[in-house]
Structures are given as structure tokens and as C-alpha cells.
C-alpha positions in Angstrom: 75.1 -162.3 -279.2 74.9 -161.1 -275.6 74.3 -164.6 -274.3 77.5 -165.8 -276.1 79.5 -162.9 -274.7 78.4 -163.8 -271.1 80.3 -167.1 -271.6 83.2 -165.6 -273.5 86.7 -165.8 -271.9 88.1 -162.7 -270.3 90.8 -160.7 -271.9 91.3 -157.9 -274.4 89.4 -159.6 -277.3 86.4 -160.3 -275.1 86.5 -156.7 -273.9 86.6 -155.4 -277.4 83.7 -157.6 -278.4 81.6 -156.4 -275.5 82.4 -152.8 -276.4 81.4 -153.4 -280.0 78.2 -155.2 -279.0 77.3 -152.3 -276.6 77.7 -149.7 -279.4 75.7 -151.9 -281.9 72.9 -152.2 -279.3 72.9 -148.5 -278.6 72.8 -147.7 -282.4 69.9 -150.2 -282.7 68.1 -148.5 -279.8 68.6 -145.1 -281.3 67.3 -146.3 -284.7 64.1 -147.6 -283.1 63.8 -144.4 -281.0 64.0 -142.4 -284.2 61.3 -144.6 -285.7 59.1 -143.9 -282.6 59.1 -147.6 -281.6 59.9 -146.7 -278.1 59.4 -150.1 -276.4 61.8 -151.8 -278.8 64.2 -148.9 -278.4 64.2 -149.3 -274.7 64.9 -153.0 -274.9 68.1 -152.4 -277.0 69.2 -149.5 -274.9 68.9 -151.5 -271.7 70.9 -154.2 -273.5 73.5 -151.6 -274.4 73.6 -150.4 -270.8 74.3 -153.9 -269.4 77.1 -154.5 -271.9 78.6 -151.0 -271.3 78.7 -151.7 -267.6 80.5 -154.9 -268.3 83.2 -153.0 -270.3 83.8 -150.6 -267.4 83.7 -147.7 -269.8 82.1 -145.0 -267.5 81.7 -142.4 -270.3 80.0 -144.7 -272.7 77.8 -146.1 -269.9 76.8 -142.5 -269.2 76.0 -142.0 -272.8 73.6 -144.9 -272.9 71.9 -143.6 -269.8 71.6 -140.2 -271.4 69.9 -141.8 -274.4 67.4 -143.4 -272.1 66.9 -140.0 -270.5 66.1 -138.4 -273.8 63.6 -141.1 -274.7 61.9 -140.7 -271.3 61.6 -137.0 -272.0 59.9 -137.8 -275.4 57.5 -140.2 -273.6 56.5 -137.6 -271.0 58.2 -139.5 -268.2 59.9 -136.4 -267.1 60.8 -137.4 -263.5 62.4 -140.6 -264.9 64.3 -138.5 -267.4 65.8 -136.4 -264.7 66.8 -139.4 -262.7 68.5 -141.0 -265.7 70.3 -137.8 -266.6 71.6 -137.5 -263.1 72.6 -141.1 -263.0 74.5 -140.6 -266.3 76.5 -137.8 -264.7 77.2 -139.8 -261.6 78.5 -142.7 -263.6 80.7 -140.4 -265.8 82.3 -138.9 -262.7 83.6 -142.4 -261.7 86.0 -142.2 -264.6 87.9 -139.1 -266.0 85.2 -137.8 -268.3 85.9 -135.5 -271.2 84.6 -132.0 -270.6 82.7 -132.4 -273.8 80.9 -135.4 -272.4 80.2 -133.5 -269.2 78.7 -130.7 -271.3 76.5 -133.0 -273.3 75.2 -134.9 -270.2 74.3 -131.6 -268.5 72.4 -130.6 -271.6 70.4 -133.8 -271.4 69.6 -133.0 -267.8 68.5 -129.5 -268.9 66.1 -131.0 -271.4 64.5 -133.1 -268.6 64.1 -130.2 -266.2 62.7 -128.1 -269.1 60.1 -130.7 -269.7 59.1 -130.5 -266.0 59.0 -126.7 -266.4 61.6 -126.5 -263.5 63.2 -123.2 -264.6 65.8 -123.0 -261.7 67.1 -126.6 -262.2 67.1 -126.1 -266.0 69.1 -122.9 -265.9 71.6 -124.5 -263.5 72.1 -127.5 -265.9 72.4 -125.1 -268.9 75.1 -123.1 -267.0 77.0 -126.3 -266.3 76.7 -127.4 -269.9 78.0 -124.1 -271.2 80.8 -123.9 -268.6 82.0 -127.4 -269.4 81.9 -126.7 -273.1 84.0 -123.6 -272.6 86.7 -125.7 -270.8 86.4 -128.7 -273.2 89.4 -130.3 -274.9 89.8 -130.3 -278.7 87.1 -132.6 -280.2 89.8 -135.0 -281.5 90.6 -135.8 -277.8 87.0 -136.6 -276.9 85.3 -139.9 -277.5 84.1 -140.2 -281.1 80.5 -140.6 -280.1 80.3 -137.1 -278.5 82.1 -135.1 -281.2 78.8 -134.2 -282.8 78.2 -131.9 -279.8 79.8 -128.8 -281.2 79.2 -125.1 -280.4 76.3 -125.0 -282.9 74.6 -127.9 -281.1 75.2 -126.3 -277.7 73.6 -123.0 -278.9 70.6 -124.6 -280.5 70.0 -127.0 -277.7 70.2 -124.2 -275.2 67.5 -122.4 -277.2 65.3 -125.5 -277.3 65.5 -125.9 -273.5 64.6 -122.3 -273.0 61.8 -122.6 -275.5 60.3 -125.5 -273.4 60.5 -123.2 -270.4 58.5 -120.5 -272.3 61.5 -118.1 -272.6 60.6 -117.7 -276.2 62.4 -114.5 -277.2 65.8 -115.6 -276.0 65.1 -119.1 -277.4 64.3 -117.7 -280.8 67.5 -115.8 -281.1 69.6 -118.8 -280.1 67.8 -121.3 -282.4 68.0 -118.8 -285.3 71.8 -118.4 -284.7 72.1 -122.2 -284.6 70.3 -122.6 -287.9 72.5 -119.9 -289.4 75.6 -121.9 -288.4 74.3 -125.3 -289.5 75.4 -126.7 -292.9 72.8 -126.9 -295.6 73.3 -130.6 -295.9 72.4 -131.2 -292.3 68.8 -131.7 -293.2 67.7 -133.8 -290.2 69.1 -131.3 -287.7 67.8 -128.3 -289.7 64.3 -129.9 -289.9 64.1 -130.6 -286.2 65.5 -127.2 -285.2 63.2 -125.3 -287.6 60.1 -126.8 -286.0 61.4 -125.6 -282.6 61.9 -122.1 -284.2 58.3 -122.2 -285.3 57.2 -123.2 -281.8 58.9 -120.3 -280.0 57.7 -117.9 -282.7 54.1 -119.2 -282.1 54.6 -118.6 -278.3 55.3 -115.0 -279.1 52.2 -114.6 -281.3 54.2 -114.4 -284.5 51.8 -116.7 -286.4 52.9 -115.9 -289.9 56.6 -116.4 -289.1 55.8 -119.6 -287.1 53.9 -121.1 -290.0 56.6 -120.1 -292.5 59.2 -121.9 -290.3 57.0 -125.0 -289.9 56.5 -125.1 -293.7 60.2 -125.0 -294.2 60.6 -127.8 -291.7 57.9 -129.8 -293.5 59.8 -129.4 -296.8 63.0 -130.6 -295.2 61.4 -133.7 -293.8 60.1 -134.7 -297.2 63.3 -136.6 -298.1 64.0 -137.9 -294.5 63.3 -141.4 -293.3 62.7 -140.4 -289.7 59.2 -140.7 -288.2 60.4 -138.9 -285.1 61.6 -135.8 -287.0 58.7 -136.0 -289.5 56.2 -136.1 -286.7 57.2 -132.7 -285.3 55.5 -130.6 -288.1 52.3 -132.6 -287.5 52.5 -131.9 -283.8 52.9 -128.2 -284.6 49.8 -128.5 -286.7 47.8 -129.4 -283.6 49.1 -126.3 -281.8 47.8 -123.9 -284.5 44.3 -125.4 -284.5 42.9 -122.3 -282.8 44.0 -120.3 -285.9 42.5 -122.7 -288.4 40.8 -120.0 -290.5 43.9 -117.9 -290.9 45.3 -117.8 -294.5 48.8 -118.8 -293.4 47.4 -121.9 -291.5 45.2 -122.9 -294.5 48.3 -122.8 -296.7 50.3 -124.9 -294.2 47.5 -127.5 -294.1 47.4 -127.7 -297.9 51.2 -128.2 -298.0 50.9 -130.8 -295.3 48.3 -132.8 -297.2 50.5 -132.6 -300.3 53.5 -133.9 -298.3 51.5 -136.8 -296.8 50.3 -138.0 -300.1 
């Protein structure tokens, strides 16, 4: 499709086709990212980036760069993640970005700095994310693709970033508040965030609470078709290996075996 678009005539129809192709490529990249097929995901996201640049839509181009940044964070390419998050914000500023877009992009930068354990840079990005959100326009006036980034998402993502920095007590209160606000039917988000809650509880030595949270996350992932989300409880299992003989951990391992079979 992209090869055909490169020879397409200019004009509104060609621009619309490129914009549609860019979004389809981004969605495909995100689907492969969620499936943990990172190389294929990167191919589609790079394709989306090329198409987005052709459309001249600065905000959407920044969105694709932020997706690439998040994937780089997952792959432990933290410096690249910071670079991509910074590039996303630079591109967004070439247009007239929605404040909601600015907030979301700053949060992606915060994630990258948190993965590097750069507390000062992470806190600065979190401050910018929260300030931009406070000044944001009504969601209906923002691009459709960023409207998911609501106050609940801002709160829980702030908690996740702080959790990566090791600021576990504050992170726990924020993630708990985010989970309280999330709808029951938001299973994917709740599963992901509940694992993070378990992680920050474990950082504080709250083993029983952490295992209870991880068990709840494991139950939530049972009906989800998301290798990325489902993998987080398994990763948590490796972190509680030093407590393998504790009753709570033995119960979690039994529940995990049941879920996997």
C-alpha cells in the first residue's frame, strides 16, 4: 500500500489515504508490540512514521515517535527511549499541539527517564505532564487518538513512573487511586496497573499484599489476549523468588500453574 501511495497524485484524497495508512500501520505496530513481537512492531511503526511525516500532521507524527519510545523502554533501550520521546515533543511543537498531547508526550518521556533511574529528569517530565494536563482543553477538542489519556491515566502513570524510581510509598497511593477510579470493565488496564501495585508493595516489604495484588492481576489476565500484559505477572514471579517458601508465594505459584494450564 505504501508503494502505491508514493506514486499517488497529490491532493486531498491522497492526503486522506496517507493519513489512513499511517494510522493502520501504527495500529498494526501496536498490535505486534502487545504481542511482544518487537521487531515486527518496529517495522510497522517506522512505516507509520514515514507516512505520518508525509501527511504533515505534527501531532500524529509525535504520537508514532512516542509509541517507538515506549517500545524502546520495554526493550531496555532506555537512552533511545529518551531520544525518541524528546523527538516526539520537538515534532509536536512544530504545529499547535493540544495540551493533552503535550501531557501524554511528557509522560512518555518520564517513563524513559524512570527506566534510566534519572530521578531529576523524570520528576521534571512528570511536572510538565501534570501542568499540561491541568491546562488541557476539553477532550472533545483533542485528537481522537489521545483522548484515552484522562485524569485516571495521568494519576496511575505518574505512580508507575515513581515506582520505577523506587519511590514506592507515593507510587502505591497513586496507583491505588487510579485503580479505584478505573471502570470494572477496563480489564486490560486494571491487570497492568494491578501488577505495578504489586511491584511497589513488594518494594516496601509488603509481601502478602504484593502477592494478593499479583494474584488479582493474574486472574484479570486469564481472559485477555495480550502476551505483553499477561507476561507481567510472570515477571513478578521472578522477583519473589527469594521468598519461595512463604505460604503466600506458594499459593501464587499454584494459581499461576492453574492459569497457564
